[in-house]
C-alpha positions as CSV (number, residue, x, y, z in Angstrom):
1,X,2.9,43.0,24.3
2,X,5.9,39.9,24.8
3,X,5.0,37.1,27.6
4,X,6.8,34.7,25.7
5,X,10.3,35.1,27.2
6,X,8.6,33.4,30.5
7,X,6.3,34.1,33.9
8,X,6.2,37.0,36.0
9,X,4.5,37.7,39.2
10,X,0.7,36.7,38.4
11,X,-1.0,39.8,39.4
12,X,1.5,41.7,38.0
13,X,0.4,39.6,34.5
14,X,-2.9,39.7,35.0
15,X,-3.1,43.7,35.6
16,X,-0.6,44.3,32.7
17,X,-3.1,42.7,30.5
18,X,-5.7,44.6,31.6
19,X,-4.6,48.0,31.5
20,X,-3.1,48.0,28.0
21,X,-5.7,45.3,26.4
22,X,-7.4,48.1,24.2
23,X,-3.9,49.0,22.8
24,X,-2.6,45.9,21.9
25,X,-2.0,44.7,18.4
26,X,0.9,42.6,18.7
27,X,0.6,39.8,21.3
28,X,3.1,37.1,22.5
29,X,2.4,34.5,25.1
30,X,4.0,31.4,26.0
31,X,2.2,28.7,28.0
32,X,3.2,29.0,31.2
33,X,1.7,32.8,31.4
34,X,-1.6,31.5,30.3
35,X,-2.5,31.4,33.5
36,X,-3.1,35.5,33.6
37,X,-5.8,35.0,31.7
38,X,-8.0,32.7,33.3
39,X,-9.4,35.2,35.6
40,X,-10.0,38.0,33.3
41,X,-11.2,36.4,29.7
42,X,-14.6,36.7,30.6
43,X,-13.7,40.7,30.7
44,X,-11.0,41.6,28.5
45,X,-11.3,42.7,25.0
46,X,-8.1,43.0,22.5
47,X,-10.1,45.4,19.7
48,X,-7.5,46.1,17.8
49,X,-5.5,42.6,17.8
50,X,-4.1,42.0,14.3
51,X,-1.0,39.1,15.6
52,X,-0.7,36.7,18.1
53,X,2.0,34.1,19.0
54,X,1.5,31.3,20.9
55,X,4.7,29.5,22.3
56,X,4.2,25.8,23.9
57,X,0.7,25.7,23.6
58,X,-1.1,22.3,24.7
59,X,-4.7,21.9,24.2
60,X,-5.0,22.2,28.2
61,X,-3.9,25.5,27.8
62,X,-6.6,26.5,24.9
63,X,-9.8,27.1,27.2
64,X,-8.4,30.8,28.1
65,X,-8.4,31.8,24.4
66,X,-11.2,32.9,25.1
67,X,-10.8,36.5,24.2
68,X,-12.4,38.0,20.5
69,X,-10.1,37.6,18.2
70,X,-12.0,38.5,14.6
71,X,-9.4,41.2,13.9
72,X,-6.7,38.7,14.0
73,X,-4.6,38.8,10.7
74,X,-1.1,37.0,11.6
75,X,-0.7,34.0,13.8
76,X,2.4,32.0,14.7
77,X,2.3,28.8,16.5
78,X,5.8,28.0,17.8
79,X,5.5,24.4,19.3
80,X,2.4,23.9,20.1
81,X,0.6,20.5,20.1
82,X,-3.2,21.4,20.4
83,X,-5.6,20.1,18.0
84,X,-6.9,23.0,15.1
85,X,-10.2,21.8,15.8
86,X,-10.2,23.8,18.9
87,X,-8.6,27.0,17.3
88,X,-10.9,27.1,13.9
89,X,-12.8,30.1,15.0
90,X,-9.1,32.5,15.4
91,X,-7.6,31.4,11.7
92,X,-11.0,31.8,9.8
93,X,-10.0,35.3,8.1
94,X,-6.3,34.8,8.7
95,X,-3.7,36.7,6.6
96,X,-0.6,35.4,7.7
97,X,0.4,32.1,9.3
98,X,3.5,30.5,10.8
99,X,4.2,27.3,12.1
100,X,7.0,25.9,13.6
101,X,7.8,23.0,15.6
102,X,4.4,22.0,15.9
103,X,2.9,18.7,16.1
104,X,2.9,17.0,12.6
105,X,0.2,15.7,12.5
106,X,-2.0,18.6,12.8
107,X,-0.3,20.7,10.6
108,X,-2.2,19.8,7.6
109,X,-5.7,21.0,9.6
110,X,-4.0,23.8,10.7
111,X,-3.1,24.9,6.8
112,X,-6.4,23.8,5.7
113,X,-8.4,26.0,8.3
114,X,-7.4,29.3,6.8
115,X,-6.1,28.3,3.6
116,X,-9.3,30.7,1.8
117,X,-7.4,34.2,3.3
118,X,-3.9,33.4,4.1
119,X,-1.9,35.6,2.0
120,X,1.5,34.6,3.5
121,X,2.5,31.3,4.8
122,X,5.6,29.3,6.7
123,X,5.7,25.9,8.1
124,X,8.3,24.0,9.4
125,X,6.9,20.1,8.7
126,X,8.6,16.2,7.6
127,X,7.9,16.0,4.1
128,X,6.2,12.8,5.2
129,X,3.3,14.5,6.1
130,X,2.9,17.0,3.5
131,X,-0.9,16.8,2.1
132,X,-2.1,18.6,-1.3
133,X,-5.4,18.6,-0.3
134,X,-4.6,21.3,2.6
135,X,-3.5,23.9,0.1
136,X,-6.8,23.3,-2.3
137,X,-8.9,26.2,-0.9
138,X,-5.8,28.5,-1.1
139,X,-7.0,31.0,-3.4
140,X,-4.1,34.5,-2.3
141,X,-1.4,32.6,-0.9
142,X,1.7,34.7,-2.2
143,X,4.5,33.4,-0.3
144,X,4.8,30.2,1.0
145,X,8.2,29.0,2.8
146,X,8.6,24.9,3.5
147,X,11.1,24.3,6.0
148,X,11.5,20.3,6.1
149,X,12.8,18.2,9.4
150,X,14.1,15.7,6.9
151,X,15.5,15.5,3.2
152,X,13.2,16.0,0.5
153,X,14.0,13.1,-2.0
154,X,12.6,12.1,-5.5
155,X,9.6,10.0,-4.0
156,X,8.4,13.4,-2.5
157,X,8.9,15.3,-5.4
158,X,4.9,14.5,-6.8
159,X,3.8,15.8,-3.7
160,X,5.5,18.9,-3.2
161,X,4.4,19.5,-7.2
162,X,1.1,19.0,-6.2
163,X,1.4,21.6,-3.7
164,X,2.7,23.7,-5.7
165,X,-0.1,23.5,-8.4
166,X,-2.3,24.6,-6.2
167,X,-1.0,27.9,-5.9
168,X,0.7,28.4,-8.7
169,X,-1.0,30.9,-10.1
170,X,-0.8,33.1,-7.1
171,X,2.2,32.8,-5.3
172,X,4.8,35.3,-6.2
173,X,7.6,34.3,-3.2
174,X,8.8,30.3,-2.8
175,X,11.2,29.1,-0.4
176,X,12.3,25.1,0.0
177,X,14.7,24.2,2.4
178,X,16.6,20.6,2.3
179,X,16.1,19.2,-1.1
180,X,17.9,16.0,-1.9
181,X,16.8,15.0,-5.4
182,X,19.5,14.6,-8.6
183,X,16.6,16.9,-10.6
184,X,14.6,19.3,-9.7
185,X,12.4,21.0,-12.5
186,X,10.0,24.1,-11.6
187,X,8.4,25.8,-14.3
188,X,4.6,26.4,-14.2
189,X,4.8,29.0,-11.6
190,X,3.4,31.9,-13.8
191,X,3.8,34.8,-11.4
192,X,6.3,33.9,-9.1
193,X,9.2,36.6,-8.8
194,X,11.7,35.7,-5.9
195,X,12.6,32.0,-5.2
196,X,14.7,30.3,-2.3
197,X,16.1,26.6,-2.5
198,X,18.4,24.7,-0.4
199,X,20.0,21.4,-1.7
200,X,21.8,19.6,0.8
201,X,22.8,17.0,-2.1
202,X,24.7,17.1,-5.1
203,X,21.6,18.5,-7.5
204,X,20.2,19.9,-10.6
205,X,18.2,22.3,-10.5
206,X,15.9,23.3,-14.0
207,X,13.7,26.7,-14.3
208,X,11.4,27.8,-16.9
209,X,10.1,30.8,-15.3
210,X,9.5,34.0,-17.5
211,X,8.0,36.1,-14.3
212,X,11.0,35.0,-12.0
213,X,13.3,38.2,-11.2
214,X,15.1,36.9,-7.8
215,X,17.0,33.8,-7.3
216,X,18.7,32.6,-4.3
217,X,20.7,29.0,-4.6
218,X,22.3,27.3,-1.7
219,X,23.9,23.9,-1.7
220,X,26.1,22.2,1.0
221,X,26.6,17.9,1.0
222,X,28.6,15.3,3.1
223,X,29.8,13.5,-0.1
224,X,32.8,14.6,-2.0
225,X,30.7,15.5,-5.2
226,X,29.5,18.6,-3.8
227,X,28.2,20.1,-6.9
228,X,24.7,21.9,-8.4
229,X,24.3,22.5,-11.7
230,X,22.3,25.3,-13.0
231,X,20.0,25.2,-15.8
232,X,18.2,28.5,-16.0
233,X,16.0,29.3,-19.1
234,X,14.4,32.4,-17.5
235,X,15.3,35.4,-19.3
236,X,14.3,38.4,-17.0
237,X,16.3,37.4,-13.9
238,X,17.7,40.1,-12.2
239,X,19.3,39.1,-9.3
240,X,21.2,35.7,-8.9
241,X,22.8,34.4,-5.6
242,X,25.0,31.0,-5.4
243,X,26.3,30.2,-2.1
244,X,27.7,27.4,-0.5
245,X,28.4,26.3,2.7
246,X,31.7,28.7,3.9
247,X,33.1,25.4,5.4
248,X,33.3,23.0,2.2
249,X,33.7,24.6,-1.1
250,X,31.4,23.1,-3.8
251,X,31.1,23.0,-7.6
252,X,29.3,25.0,-9.6
253,X,28.6,23.8,-13.0
254,X,26.2,26.0,-15.9
255,X,26.7,29.1,-15.2
256,X,28.2,30.0,-18.1
257,X,25.6,28.2,-20.3
258,X,22.6,29.6,-18.5
259,X,23.8,33.5,-18.1
260,X,23.7,34.4,-21.6
261,X,19.4,34.1,-21.4
262,X,19.4,37.0,-19.0
263,X,22.8,38.4,-19.6
264,X,21.1,41.5,-20.9
265,X,18.6,41.9,-17.4
266,X,20.8,41.1,-14.5
267,X,21.5,43.4,-12.2
268,X,23.1,41.9,-9.2
269,X,26.1,38.8,-9.1
270,X,26.6,37.0,-6.0
271,X,28.5,34.0,-5.3
272,X,30.6,32.6,-2.7
273,X,32.7,29.6,-2.0
274,X,32.3,27.9,-5.3
275,X,34.2,26.5,-7.9
276,X,33.0,27.7,-10.8
277,X,32.9,25.0,-13.2
278,X,33.1,26.5,-16.7
279,X,33.3,25.8,-20.2
280,X,34.0,28.9,-21.5
281,X,34.6,32.8,-19.7
282,X,31.4,34.7,-18.2
283,X,29.0,36.6,-21.2
284,X,29.2,40.1,-20.9
285,X,26.5,41.4,-18.1
286,X,25.6,44.8,-19.2
287,X,23.7,45.8,-16.6
288,X,25.1,44.5,-13.6
289,X,25.3,46.9,-10.9
290,X,26.8,44.9,-7.9
291,X,29.8,42.1,-8.1
292,X,30.5,40.0,-4.8
293,X,32.9,37.3,-4.7
294,X,33.9,35.1,-2.3
295,X,36.4,32.2,-2.1
296,X,36.1,31.8,-5.7
297,X,38.3,29.5,-8.0
298,X,38.6,29.5,-11.2
299,X,40.8,28.6,-14.7
300,X,42.8,31.9,-14.8
301,X,42.6,31.6,-18.5
302,X,38.9,32.6,-18.0
303,X,38.6,35.7,-16.4
304,X,38.2,38.1,-18.8
305,X,35.9,41.2,-18.9
306,X,32.5,40.7,-18.3
307,X,31.2,43.9,-16.7
308,X,30.1,47.2,-18.2
309,X,32.7,49.5,-16.9
310,X,29.7,52.6,-16.8
311,X,26.9,50.5,-14.9
312,X,29.3,48.4,-12.5
313,X,28.8,50.5,-8.6
314,X,29.6,47.9,-6.3
315,X,32.4,45.5,-5.7
316,X,33.2,43.0,-3.1
317,X,35.9,40.9,-3.4
318,X,36.9,38.5,-0.7
319,X,39.4,35.6,-0.2
320,X,40.4,35.8,-4.0
321,X,43.7,34.3,-4.9
322,X,42.7,32.7,-8.6
323,X,45.4,34.4,-10.6
324,X,44.3,37.0,-13.4
325,X,40.6,37.2,-11.3
326,X,41.6,41.5,-11.8
327,X,41.3,40.5,-16.1
328,X,37.6,40.1,-15.0
329,X,37.3,44.3,-14.9
330,X,38.7,46.4,-18.1
331,X,38.0,49.9,-16.5
332,X,36.2,50.8,-13.0
333,X,34.7,54.4,-13.3
334,X,31.6,53.8,-11.8
335,X,32.6,52.2,-8.7
336,X,30.7,53.5,-5.8
337,X,31.1,51.2,-3.0
338,X,34.4,49.3,-3.1
339,X,35.4,46.3,-0.6
340,X,38.2,44.6,-1.1
341,X,40.2,41.4,0.9
342,X,44.0,41.2,0.2
343,X,46.8,38.8,1.4
344,X,50.3,38.1,0.7
345,X,49.0,36.1,-2.5
346,X,46.8,38.9,-4.2
347,X,48.5,42.2,-3.5
348,X,49.1,42.9,-6.9
349,X,45.5,42.1,-8.5
350,X,44.3,43.9,-5.7
351,X,46.4,46.9,-6.7
352,X,45.6,46.5,-10.4
353,X,41.8,47.1,-9.0
354,X,42.2,50.2,-7.3
355,X,44.6,51.6,-10.3
356,X,41.1,50.7,-12.4
357,X,38.9,52.4,-9.9
358,X,40.9,55.6,-11.0
359,X,38.0,57.6,-12.6
360,X,35.4,56.6,-10.1
361,X,34.1,58.9,-7.4
362,X,34.2,56.3,-4.2
363,X,31.7,57.1,-1.0
364,X,32.4,53.6,0.3
365,X,35.7,52.1,0.9
366,X,36.5,48.8,2.9
367,X,39.9,47.2,3.1
368,X,41.3,44.9,4.9
369,X,43.5,41.4,5.3
370,X,43.6,38.3,6.3
371,X,46.0,36.1,7.3
372,X,49.1,36.1,9.7
373,X,50.8,39.2,8.4
374,X,50.7,42.6,9.8
375,X,50.5,45.7,8.1
376,X,49.8,44.6,4.7
377,X,51.5,47.2,2.5
378,X,49.4,48.3,-1.0
379,X,51.4,50.8,-3.1
380,X,48.4,53.0,-4.6
381,X,46.4,52.3,-1.8
382,X,47.2,55.8,0.5
383,X,46.7,57.7,-2.7
384,X,43.8,56.4,-3.9
385,X,42.1,57.5,-0.9
386,X,43.6,60.9,-0.9
387,X,41.6,60.7,-4.7
388,X,38.5,59.9,-3.4
389,X,38.3,62.2,-0.4
390,X,35.7,64.8,-1.7
391,X,33.6,61.5,-2.0
392,X,34.2,59.4,0.6
393,X,31.4,58.7,3.3
394,X,32.4,55.6,5.0
395,X,36.4,54.3,5.2
396,X,37.1,51.3,6.6
397,X,40.9,50.0,7.1
398,X,41.9,46.5,8.8
399,X,45.5,45.4,9.5
400,X,46.9,47.4,6.4
401,X,49.6,50.0,6.1
402,X,48.7,53.4,5.8
403,X,50.8,56.3,4.5
404,X,49.4,59.4,6.5
405,X,51.6,61.7,4.5
406,X,49.6,60.9,1.3
407,X,46.3,61.9,2.4
408,X,44.8,64.6,1.6
409,X,44.7,67.9,4.2
410,X,40.9,67.4,4.8
411,X,37.6,64.5,4.0
412,X,34.6,66.8,2.6
413,X,32.0,64.2,4.0
414,X,33.5,61.7,6.0
415,X,30.6,60.2,8.5
416,X,32.3,56.6,9.4
417,X,35.8,55.8,10.1
418,X,36.9,52.5,11.3
419,X,40.8,52.0,11.7
420,X,41.7,48.7,13.1
421,X,45.3,47.4,13.8
422,X,47.0,49.7,11.4
423,X,50.8,50.9,11.6
424,X,49.3,54.3,12.7
425,X,50.7,55.7,16.2
426,X,49.0,58.8,18.4
427,X,50.3,61.3,16.1
428,X,48.9,59.2,12.9
429,X,45.4,58.6,14.3
430,X,45.2,62.2,15.4
431,X,46.1,63.4,12.2
432,X,43.6,61.0,9.8
433,X,40.9,62.5,13.1
434,X,41.6,65.7,12.4
435,X,40.9,65.9,8.4
436,X,37.5,64.8,8.9
437,X,36.3,66.0,12.3
438,X,33.5,68.3,11.1
439,X,31.8,65.7,9.6
440,X,32.3,62.8,11.7
441,X,29.6,60.5,13.1
442,X,30.8,57.2,13.7
443,X,34.5,56.4,14.5
444,X,35.7,52.6,16.1
445,X,39.2,52.4,16.7
446,X,41.3,49.0,17.2
447,X,44.4,50.3,18.8
448,X,47.6,48.5,20.9
449,X,49.7,50.5,23.6
450,X,48.3,53.8,22.1
451,X,47.4,56.9,24.6
452,X,44.0,57.8,23.8
453,X,44.7,61.3,25.1
454,X,47.1,61.9,22.4
455,X,44.9,60.6,20.0
456,X,42.2,63.1,20.8
457,X,43.1,66.5,20.1
458,X,40.7,67.9,17.7
459,X,37.2,69.1,18.5
460,X,34.4,66.4,17.6
461,X,31.2,68.1,17.3
462,X,29.2,65.6,15.7
463,X,30.6,62.0,17.0
464,X,27.9,60.4,18.5
465,X,29.4,56.6,18.4
466,X,32.6,56.0,19.6
467,X,33.9,52.4,20.0
468,X,38.0,51.7,21.1
469,X,39.0,48.7,21.2
470,X,42.7,47.9,23.3
471,X,43.9,51.3,24.4
472,X,45.3,52.9,27.4
473,X,43.8,55.2,29.5
474,X,45.5,58.1,31.1
475,X,45.0,60.2,33.9
476,X,43.5,62.7,31.7
477,X,42.3,60.2,28.8
478,X,38.6,60.6,29.9
479,X,38.2,64.3,31.0
480,X,39.8,65.3,27.7
481,X,37.8,62.9,25.1
482,X,34.6,64.3,26.9
483,X,35.7,67.3,26.2
484,X,36.1,67.4,22.9
485,X,33.0,65.0,22.3
486,X,31.0,67.2,24.4
487,X,28.4,68.3,22.0
488,X,26.9,65.0,20.4
489,X,28.8,61.7,21.8
490,X,25.6,59.5,22.8
491,X,27.7,55.9,22.8
492,X,31.2,55.0,24.2
493,X,32.5,51.9,24.0
494,X,36.2,51.0,25.6
495,X,36.9,47.3,25.0
496,X,39.5,45.6,26.1
497,X,41.2,48.9,27.5
498,X,43.3,49.2,30.8
499,X,44.8,52.1,32.2
500,X,48.2,53.0,32.5
501,X,50.1,51.5,35.1
502,X,50.2,53.7,38.5
503,X,47.5,55.6,37.0
504,X,44.9,58.0,39.3
505,X,42.0,59.1,36.9
506,X,41.5,63.1,37.5
507,X,37.7,64.3,38.9
508,X,35.3,64.3,36.2
509,X,33.2,67.5,35.7
510,X,32.2,67.2,32.4
511,X,29.7,64.9,30.8
512,X,28.6,64.9,27.1
513,X,25.3,66.1,27.2
514,X,23.6,63.6,24.7
515,X,26.0,60.4,26.4
516,X,23.6,57.5,27.1
517,X,25.7,54.6,27.0
518,X,29.3,54.1,28.7
519,X,30.3,50.3,28.2
520,X,33.4,50.2,30.2
521,X,36.1,47.8,31.8
522,X,35.1,46.4,35.4
523,X,38.3,48.1,36.0
524,X,38.1,51.8,34.4
525,X,34.2,51.7,35.3
526,X,35.5,51.6,39.2
527,X,37.7,54.2,39.4
528,X,35.4,56.3,37.5
529,X,32.6,55.9,39.7
530,X,35.2,57.3,42.4
531,X,36.2,60.4,40.8
532,X,32.9,61.4,38.9
533,X,32.2,64.7,39.7
534,X,29.4,65.3,37.2
535,X,25.5,64.7,38.2
536,X,24.4,64.2,34.2
537,X,27.4,61.3,33.8
538,X,26.5,59.5,37.6
539,X,22.9,59.0,36.3
540,X,25.0,57.2,33.0
541,X,27.3,55.3,35.6
542,X,23.9,54.1,37.5
543,X,22.7,52.2,34.3
544,X,25.5,50.0,34.3
545,X,25.2,49.2,38.3
546,X,23.6,45.6,37.5
547,X,26.4,44.8,35.2
548,X,29.5,45.5,37.0
549,X,30.1,45.2,40.9
550,X,31.8,48.4,42.2
551,X,32.2,47.6,45.5
């Protein structure tokens, strides 16, 4: 039951609580709704309540919390300012506690009061308020997230390390935000498997944690020296994510020296908005299954084959213009998911990568361009799509030139198709859609001055979700569209569409039998209401009456 958004009529609020009390497992309550409980707490019982969220509660609001909460396992306190002494009985036996925006002086007591049973804890706090004593009774804590209102500086490290030592024997997942320290050593956490750290200043992360499997490191600082140095001695790392703020390229130092320690175990490498400061090429990563790179800079002579052709199955390259980056891949015969972003500077390299996937059986392909030039031409793209016609299940093309003459007779398994701002006209779009009609489930088109009635000329027996942006709507368009998607269409969204000049829609007598959502421009919606002659369609239209003025 969610009463966190705001008050409702008082009688209605009390009645809802009384009616549903014995079935509520998750209760979200804001302070200005607490009045609903004042006359009901003596008779109310929440026997199966497991999760409670309190928002904006002060001490004066706590007298309404008199119902039995013995079974409570999860408690969220959002911008609450009450003294935890009033609430200690609730905290007994808690397994999950989240505290956000609360009065800092009470947070250590809130943690200490439930420490013995806690399995996960998420807290927003000022680093000055941290108290290791609050964590001394934590005997089962596995997940800890600390978000700090102010940067954690060198003077706070001793206190932070004391806290971590209290939970070192049980902690498996740790998340720390707003680190502003020159060096952050993290070692004596014997069971830690997942680590997420965020730096707000140039720093060095030093890790020797044999159990660590996943590391996510984000960094961003305002100074020109936006640098993160990695010193990772862990040998069983499986996933490494290093991200800098998309608006500001950061320098990453030490990756080439750290990678050899876990090159035999790493399965995912995800690096974004970075200038890789390498002294030598990356080592061979034998087990890597997924490589994601966004806006990466590196010395051209250091791009050398680093990935095993028989293992790498997911490749995502966005905004990579560094010369020779295609040299990082010798052969890509195991690729299943391919996501590439192209511009005028890297077309040759992207074409080279497609050629290296000639032995692969791609199931998910995304090709998009960035920049101002329209319909970029990649000489082997259309033939590459045809080559994978038997295995493709998802195809997305954005602002790229397509040659339909090189397309296959049919796509055997294509379920999701997205064509945005391509060079295709009505006939070309109709041809592509016809080739995948028997299996297609989701279709997304973004076009300019295209008549939909000339695009949908084939039965689409399985299409559930249809989005079209920028199309022209003619007199017979919607009637034809509904007829071709009659068996399966559930959602139709026509965004930025417009009626042909002087067009009067013909009467609509058909409604897809599963249609549930119809999202249209107000002009089209009003015109449709006037010509609708189908009872089921009118019911769908009535759902939109509170959004569009149809008078």
